C-alpha positions as CSV (number, residue, x, y, z in Angstrom):
1,M,45.6,10.3,34.6
2,P,48.8,10.0,32.5
3,L,51.4,7.5,33.6
4,H,54.7,9.2,34.7
5,L,57.6,7.2,33.6
6,P,60.5,9.7,33.2
7,T,63.2,7.0,33.4
8,M,62.1,5.0,30.4
9,S,62.7,6.4,27.0
10,R,60.0,6.2,24.4
11,R,62.4,4.2,22.2
12,R,62.8,1.6,24.9
13,F,59.1,1.4,25.5
14,L,58.4,1.0,21.8
15,Q,61.1,-1.7,21.6
16,I,59.3,-3.6,24.4
17,G,55.9,-3.1,22.8
18,A,57.2,-4.1,19.3
19,G,58.7,-7.3,20.8
20,S,55.4,-8.2,22.4
21,L,53.6,-7.7,19.2
22,A,56.1,-9.8,17.3
23,A,55.9,-12.6,19.9
24,A,52.1,-12.6,19.6
25,G,52.4,-12.9,15.8
26,V,50.8,-9.5,15.2
27,I,51.9,-7.8,12.0
28,A,51.2,-4.1,11.8
29,T,51.4,-1.8,8.8
30,A,53.4,1.4,9.0
31,P,50.4,3.7,9.5
32,H,49.3,1.5,12.4
33,I,52.8,1.6,13.9
34,T,52.8,5.4,13.6
35,A,49.4,5.7,15.3
36,F,50.5,3.4,18.0
37,A,53.6,5.5,18.7
38,E,51.5,8.7,18.8
39,D,49.1,7.1,21.3
40,L,52.0,6.1,23.5
41,N,53.5,9.6,23.3
42,D,50.2,11.0,24.7
43,F,50.0,8.3,27.3
44,L,53.5,8.5,28.7
45,K,54.1,11.9,30.2
46,G,57.1,13.3,32.1
47,P,56.7,14.9,35.5
48,P,55.5,18.5,36.1
49,V,58.1,21.3,36.0
50,P,58.5,23.3,39.2
51,D,57.1,26.8,39.2
52,I,59.3,29.8,38.4
53,K,58.0,33.1,39.5
54,P,57.7,35.7,36.7
55,L,59.9,38.8,36.7
56,Q,58.4,42.1,35.5
57,L,60.7,43.7,32.9
58,S,58.6,46.7,31.9
59,E,55.1,48.1,32.2
60,N,53.6,45.3,30.1
61,V,56.3,42.6,29.8
62,W,57.1,39.7,32.1
63,M,59.7,36.9,31.9
64,I,59.8,33.4,33.3
65,Y,63.6,33.2,33.7
66,S,65.6,30.1,33.0
67,E,68.8,29.9,35.1
68,D,70.2,27.1,32.9
69,V,71.3,27.3,29.3
70,F,71.5,23.6,28.4
71,P,68.8,20.9,28.8
72,T,69.5,18.2,31.5
73,P,67.4,15.6,33.4
74,R,67.6,17.9,36.5
75,N,66.2,21.0,34.8
76,Q,63.7,18.9,32.8
77,G,64.5,20.9,29.7
78,M,63.8,24.3,31.2
79,M,66.6,26.2,29.4
80,C,64.8,29.0,27.6
81,N,63.1,32.1,28.9
82,I,59.4,32.5,28.4
83,T,58.4,36.1,27.9
84,F,54.9,37.3,27.9
85,V,53.1,40.6,27.3
86,V,49.9,41.5,29.3
87,T,47.5,43.6,27.2
88,D,43.9,44.7,27.5
89,D,43.0,42.1,24.8
90,G,44.8,39.2,26.6
91,V,48.3,37.8,27.0
92,V,50.8,37.4,24.2
93,V,53.5,34.8,24.6
94,L,56.9,35.3,23.0
95,D,58.3,31.8,22.8
96,S,56.5,29.1,24.8
97,G,59.3,26.9,26.1
98,G,60.7,23.5,25.5
99,S,58.0,21.0,26.4
100,L,54.4,20.4,27.3
101,Q,55.3,20.4,31.0
102,I,57.2,23.7,30.6
103,G,54.2,25.2,28.8
104,E,51.9,24.1,31.6
105,M,54.1,25.7,34.2
106,A,54.1,28.9,32.1
107,I,50.3,29.0,32.0
108,R,50.2,28.5,35.8
109,M,52.7,31.4,36.2
110,I,50.9,33.7,33.8
111,R,47.8,33.3,36.0
112,T,49.6,34.6,39.0
113,V,50.0,37.9,37.1
114,T,46.6,38.2,35.3
115,D,43.4,36.3,34.7
116,K,43.3,37.3,31.0
117,P,43.6,34.4,28.5
118,V,46.5,33.8,26.2
119,V,45.4,35.2,22.8
120,A,48.6,34.6,20.7
121,I,52.0,33.1,20.6
122,F,55.0,34.4,18.6
123,V,57.8,32.0,17.8
124,S,61.3,33.5,17.4
125,H,62.9,30.6,15.4
126,Y,62.7,26.8,14.9
127,H,64.9,25.4,17.7
128,G,62.6,23.4,19.9
129,D,63.5,24.8,23.3
130,H,61.5,27.9,22.1
131,W,58.3,26.4,20.8
132,L,57.6,22.9,22.1
133,G,55.5,24.5,24.8
134,N,52.9,25.3,22.2
135,H,51.3,22.0,23.0
136,A,50.3,23.1,26.5
137,F,48.8,26.4,25.2
138,V,46.6,24.7,22.5
139,N,45.5,22.2,25.1
140,E,44.3,25.1,27.3
141,Y,43.1,27.6,24.7
142,G,42.2,25.5,21.7
143,D,43.7,24.5,18.4
144,D,42.8,27.8,16.8
145,L,45.0,29.8,19.1
146,P,47.1,32.0,16.7
147,I,50.8,30.9,16.7
148,Y,52.9,33.1,14.5
149,A,56.4,32.5,13.0
150,H,58.5,33.4,10.0
151,P,57.4,31.3,7.0
152,H,60.8,29.5,7.0
153,T,60.5,28.7,10.7
154,K,56.9,27.4,10.2
155,A,58.1,25.1,7.3
156,E,61.1,23.8,9.3
157,I,58.9,22.9,12.3
158,E,56.3,21.2,10.0
159,G,59.2,19.3,8.4
160,M,62.3,17.7,9.9
161,Q,63.0,20.1,12.8
162,G,59.7,19.4,14.6
163,D,60.2,15.7,15.4
164,L,64.0,16.1,15.6
165,W,63.7,18.6,18.4
166,R,61.0,16.7,20.2
167,S,63.3,13.6,20.2
168,L,66.4,15.6,21.2
169,M,64.7,17.2,24.2
170,E,63.5,13.7,25.4
171,R,67.0,12.3,25.1
172,W,68.7,15.2,26.8
173,T,66.3,15.2,29.7
174,E,66.1,11.3,29.9
175,G,62.4,11.4,29.2
176,A,61.3,14.3,31.4
177,T,59.6,16.0,28.4
178,M,57.7,12.9,27.3
179,G,54.2,13.5,26.2
180,T,55.1,16.6,24.2
181,R,53.5,16.8,20.8
182,V,54.7,18.9,17.9
183,V,52.4,21.9,17.5
184,A,53.6,24.0,14.5
185,P,52.8,27.6,14.0
186,N,49.5,28.2,12.1
187,R,50.2,31.7,10.9
188,T,53.2,33.5,9.3
189,I,54.8,36.9,9.9
190,N,57.4,38.9,8.1
191,H,59.7,41.9,8.7
192,G,57.8,45.0,9.4
193,D,54.5,43.4,10.4
194,E,52.8,45.1,13.3
195,F,50.1,43.7,15.6
196,Q,47.9,45.7,17.9
197,F,46.7,44.1,21.2
198,G,44.7,46.7,23.1
199,A,47.1,49.7,23.6
200,V,50.2,47.5,23.0
201,T,51.9,47.4,19.6
202,L,54.2,44.6,18.6
203,R,56.6,45.1,15.6
204,M,58.4,42.3,13.9
205,H,62.0,42.5,12.8
206,H,64.0,40.2,10.5
207,Y,67.3,41.0,8.9
208,G,68.5,37.8,7.2
209,V,70.5,34.9,8.6
210,A,71.7,35.3,12.2
211,H,71.3,32.5,14.7
212,T,69.1,30.8,12.0
213,P,67.9,31.9,8.6
214,S,64.6,33.0,9.9
215,D,65.0,34.7,13.3
216,I,62.2,37.1,14.2
217,S,62.8,39.7,16.9
218,M,59.7,41.2,18.6
219,E,59.6,44.8,19.6
220,V,57.1,45.9,22.2
221,V,57.0,49.5,20.9
222,G,55.7,51.5,23.8
223,D,57.8,49.7,26.4
224,R,61.0,50.3,24.4
225,L,61.8,46.6,24.8
226,T,62.7,44.0,22.2
227,Y,62.7,40.3,22.6
228,V,65.6,39.0,20.4
229,G,65.3,35.2,20.8
230,D,68.7,33.7,20.2
231,V,70.1,36.5,18.0
232,A,71.9,37.5,21.2
233,M,72.4,35.8,24.5
234,E,73.5,37.0,27.9
235,R,77.1,35.8,28.7
236,R,76.8,32.9,26.3
237,I,77.8,32.2,22.7
238,A,74.8,31.4,20.6
239,N,74.9,28.1,18.7
240,M,75.9,29.0,15.2
241,D,75.5,25.7,13.4
242,D,72.5,27.1,11.5
243,G,73.6,30.7,11.4
244,S,76.2,33.2,10.3
245,F,78.7,35.3,12.2
246,Q,78.6,38.1,9.6
247,G,74.9,37.8,9.3
248,S,74.6,38.2,13.1
249,L,76.7,41.3,13.0
250,D,74.6,42.8,10.3
251,Y,71.4,41.8,12.1
252,I,72.5,43.3,15.3
253,D,73.4,46.6,13.7
254,A,70.1,46.8,11.8
255,L,68.0,45.9,14.8
256,K,69.7,48.4,17.1
257,A,69.2,51.1,14.4
258,E,65.5,50.3,13.7
259,A,64.1,49.2,17.1
260,G,65.7,51.8,19.4
261,S,64.9,49.8,22.5
262,E,66.4,50.3,25.9
263,I,65.7,46.8,27.2
264,W,66.9,43.8,25.2
265,V,65.5,40.4,26.2
266,P,67.3,37.2,25.1
267,G,66.0,33.7,24.9
268,H,68.8,32.7,27.3
269,G,70.0,34.9,30.1
270,R,68.9,38.1,31.7
271,A,67.5,41.2,30.0
272,T,70.1,44.0,29.8
273,D,70.7,47.3,28.1
274,D,74.1,46.2,26.7
275,L,73.1,42.8,25.4
276,M,73.4,43.6,21.8
277,Q,76.7,45.4,22.1
278,W,78.2,42.6,24.2
279,N,77.3,40.0,21.6
280,R,78.4,42.2,18.7
281,E,81.9,42.6,20.2
282,L,82.2,38.8,20.8
283,F,81.0,37.9,17.3
284,A,83.3,40.4,15.7
285,G,86.3,39.3,17.8
286,I,85.7,35.7,16.6
287,Y,84.8,36.3,13.0
288,E,87.1,39.2,12.0
289,N,90.2,37.3,13.3
290,C,89.1,34.2,11.3
291,L,88.6,36.3,8.2
292,E,92.0,37.8,8.6
293,A,93.6,34.4,9.1
294,V,92.0,33.1,6.0
295,E,93.1,36.1,3.9
296,N,96.6,35.6,5.2
297,M,96.5,31.9,4.3
298,E,96.9,30.9,7.9
299,D,95.5,27.6,9.3
300,M,92.7,27.2,11.8
301,A,95.1,26.9,14.7
302,S,96.5,30.3,13.9
303,A,93.0,31.7,13.6
304,R,92.2,30.4,17.1
305,A,95.3,32.0,18.5
306,R,94.2,35.3,16.9
307,V,90.8,35.0,18.4
308,M,92.0,34.1,21.9
309,A,94.4,37.1,21.9
310,D,91.7,39.6,20.9
311,P,90.5,41.6,24.0
312,R,87.0,41.5,22.7
313,V,87.0,37.8,23.2
314,A,89.6,37.4,26.0
315,D,87.9,39.8,28.3
316,K,84.7,37.9,28.0
317,A,86.0,34.4,28.4
318,A,85.7,34.1,32.2
319,E,82.1,35.4,32.2
320,T,80.8,33.4,29.2
321,R,79.1,30.2,30.1
322,G,80.5,27.2,28.3
323,F,83.3,29.2,26.8
324,D,86.1,26.7,27.2
325,E,84.0,23.8,26.0
326,N,82.7,25.6,22.9
327,I,85.2,28.2,21.7
328,G,87.0,25.7,19.5
329,R,83.8,24.8,17.7
330,Y,82.8,28.4,17.2
331,V,86.2,29.3,15.8
332,S,85.9,26.3,13.4
333,L,82.5,27.5,12.2
334,A,83.7,31.1,11.8
335,Y,86.8,30.0,9.9
336,L,84.7,28.0,7.5
337,E,82.4,30.9,7.0
338,A,85.4,33.2,6.4
339,E,86.7,30.7,3.8
340,M,83.5,30.9,1.9
341,A,83.4,34.7,2.1
342,A,87.0,35.0,0.9
343,F,86.8,32.6,-2.0
């Protein structure tokens, strides 16, 4: 049985282990150290995540809803919705969650809805709260379980983003996600690809840089429902460090025109019919004012004043989680993007 030590970080444990090796006069080569660290990662495992009852969104689609939007020791990294589609061929998971433990919980909850196996996972983008749960699903259904992502997303997870996000989730949760292994997508998808699972058709959408350069939105065609990942969030501003405000506006416009869905499902927050319009207004209120400030040779402080006075932003401030703590950062990012666009 794995040892549960959620209060001790892997880094601290390795420091203790390395000190013991040095004291014993053991000299290890880099490959041995790497293997030792991987073995420890499998041995040390954070505690189980409490069950969250799935909510039915449409005829075939269910969601395990995350109340929180930031990872903490209390929520054990459960900050991202896990959406799944029940088909005659099996269950299709749209983003698997942020840890091994979260993925294990998701499997338990899927089994309260259906006894069908999981037959595929689709990953919306490379931020780890959306895919680190892959580990649990390959443990349960085998390494050959199809895991799909945009080629850029797949490459990022196989590269720096994979271990970075695993480490970040451990740090933010104080070790609650320990034991999670990076399991990258093993198949690629692109805009326009369609997949048939029984009578259910999934259609992939990608319209350039939005939240990241490679966001995939997944339309469940017959249900008139689209899972948008972090292209849009319910009453929260999406992290734009890897993205583009103008790109998000273009993406939202294109997706609304092409998908024609009535239910829009975010990676964070509740599914709503006005999700895309709410986010578009907020993004436009931030970016268009920054662009105007840049064109008028005004500084960032003036840009922020413009943004805060815009009713598209001001009317949403009170209902947007983390608004006061983050609006300055988002104005800065939008202003820099506007500078690049103007010059």
